[in-house]
C-alpha positions as CSV (number, residue, x, y, z in Angstrom):
1,X,-34.2,14.0,-60.4
2,X,-32.4,16.2,-58.0
3,X,-35.0,15.4,-55.5
4,X,-34.3,11.6,-55.7
5,X,-30.6,12.0,-55.1
6,X,-31.0,14.0,-51.9
7,X,-33.5,11.5,-50.6
8,X,-31.3,8.5,-51.2
9,X,-28.1,10.1,-50.0
10,X,-29.5,11.8,-46.8
11,X,-32.4,9.5,-46.1
12,X,-34.7,12.5,-45.8
13,X,-32.2,14.8,-43.9
14,X,-30.7,17.9,-45.3
15,X,-27.0,17.9,-46.1
16,X,-26.2,20.1,-43.1
17,X,-27.9,17.7,-40.7
18,X,-26.2,14.6,-42.0
19,X,-22.7,15.8,-41.5
20,X,-21.1,15.6,-38.1
21,X,-18.3,17.8,-36.9
22,X,-15.7,15.5,-35.2
23,X,-13.1,18.2,-34.6
24,X,-14.0,18.8,-30.9
25,X,-14.0,15.0,-30.2
26,X,-10.6,14.6,-31.8
27,X,-9.2,17.6,-29.9
28,X,-10.3,16.1,-26.6
29,X,-8.8,12.8,-27.4
30,X,-5.5,14.4,-28.3
31,X,-5.4,16.5,-25.1
32,X,-6.1,13.3,-23.0
33,X,-3.4,11.5,-24.9
34,X,-0.9,14.3,-24.3
35,X,-1.7,14.4,-20.6
36,X,-1.2,10.7,-20.3
37,X,2.1,10.8,-22.1
38,X,3.3,13.6,-19.8
39,X,2.1,12.1,-16.5
40,X,2.9,8.4,-17.1
41,X,6.7,8.7,-16.6
42,X,6.1,10.4,-13.3
43,X,4.0,7.6,-11.8
44,X,5.8,5.3,-9.5
45,X,4.7,1.7,-9.9
46,X,5.2,-0.3,-6.7
47,X,6.8,-3.6,-7.1
48,X,6.0,-6.4,-4.6
49,X,9.1,-8.5,-4.0
50,X,9.0,-11.7,-2.0
51,X,12.0,-12.5,0.0
52,X,14.1,-15.6,-0.2
53,X,14.4,-18.0,2.8
54,X,17.9,-16.8,3.7
55,X,16.8,-13.2,3.8
56,X,13.7,-14.1,5.9
57,X,15.7,-15.9,8.6
58,X,18.0,-12.9,9.0
59,X,15.0,-10.7,9.8
60,X,13.1,-13.3,11.8
61,X,14.1,-12.0,15.3
62,X,12.7,-8.6,14.7
63,X,9.3,-9.9,13.5
64,X,9.0,-12.7,16.0
65,X,8.3,-10.1,18.8
66,X,5.3,-8.7,16.9
67,X,3.3,-12.0,16.5
68,X,3.3,-15.4,18.3
69,X,2.0,-17.2,15.1
70,X,4.7,-17.4,12.5
71,X,4.2,-19.4,9.3
72,X,7.0,-20.1,6.9
73,X,6.6,-21.5,3.4
74,X,10.1,-22.5,2.3
75,X,11.4,-22.7,-1.4
76,X,10.6,-26.5,-1.4
77,X,7.0,-25.7,-0.4
78,X,7.4,-27.2,3.1
79,X,5.4,-25.4,5.8
80,X,6.6,-24.5,9.3
81,X,4.4,-23.0,12.0
82,X,6.5,-21.5,14.9
83,X,9.6,-23.3,13.5
84,X,7.9,-26.7,13.7
85,X,7.7,-28.4,10.3
86,X,4.2,-29.6,9.6
87,X,2.4,-31.4,6.7
88,X,-0.5,-30.0,4.7
89,X,-2.8,-32.5,6.4
90,X,-2.0,-31.2,9.9
91,X,-1.9,-27.5,8.9
92,X,-5.6,-26.8,9.7
93,X,-5.5,-28.5,13.1
94,X,-2.3,-26.7,14.0
95,X,-3.7,-23.3,13.0
96,X,-6.9,-24.0,15.0
97,X,-4.8,-24.7,18.1
98,X,-2.8,-21.5,17.5
99,X,-6.1,-19.6,17.2
100,X,-7.3,-21.0,20.6
101,X,-3.9,-20.2,22.1
102,X,-3.8,-16.6,20.8
103,X,-7.2,-15.6,19.6
104,X,-6.5,-11.9,19.0
105,X,-3.2,-12.2,17.2
106,X,-2.6,-11.7,13.5
107,X,-0.4,-14.5,12.1
108,X,2.6,-13.5,9.9
109,X,3.3,-15.5,6.7
110,X,6.8,-15.6,5.3
111,X,6.4,-17.0,1.8
112,X,9.6,-17.8,-0.2
113,X,9.7,-16.3,-3.7
114,X,10.5,-19.8,-5.2
115,X,7.6,-21.5,-3.5
116,X,4.4,-22.1,-5.4
117,X,1.4,-19.7,-5.3
118,X,-0.8,-22.7,-4.6
119,X,0.9,-23.3,-1.3
120,X,0.2,-19.7,-0.3
121,X,-3.4,-20.2,-1.3
122,X,-3.7,-23.4,0.8
123,X,-2.2,-21.7,3.8
124,X,-4.5,-18.7,3.4
125,X,-7.6,-20.9,3.1
126,X,-6.5,-22.9,6.2
127,X,-6.1,-19.6,8.2
128,X,-9.6,-18.5,7.2
129,X,-11.1,-21.8,8.2
130,X,-9.2,-21.7,11.5
131,X,-10.9,-18.4,12.3
132,X,-8.1,-15.9,11.6
133,X,-9.6,-12.8,9.9
134,X,-6.2,-11.2,9.0
135,X,-2.8,-12.3,8.0
136,X,0.4,-10.3,7.5
137,X,2.3,-11.3,4.5
138,X,5.9,-10.4,5.1
139,X,7.6,-9.2,1.9
140,X,11.3,-8.8,1.2
141,X,12.8,-7.0,4.2
142,X,14.2,-3.6,3.6
143,X,17.8,-2.8,4.3
144,X,18.2,-1.6,7.9
């Protein structure tokens, strides 16, 4: 009778083989948890902040010298290329002309924080189709 119990409980294994010691695993998990709790307050998380239209216009003179192709997306989702207001339909042809005029330049995109993300995506896609490989997205200007 004793034989039948050990077979059904251990499925052919001795009692020592069927027990697992989880203490080392639990110790490692606790050590990792303690390290995470101690390190996480020290980590600095970068926040990306988009600038508003008024803040962008105050810093425009400094950035205009670094790129001849300036694209502004205003809060009302209107698009301006080099201060000339354009429609979404004429965006691609305008960017292709700018690429021919300044083939090695990297355009700068000023996107208002109140404008839609879809407008940014449309501008980015048009830049890629026009042949620009890079674009500088100008974020909230720092205080200088």
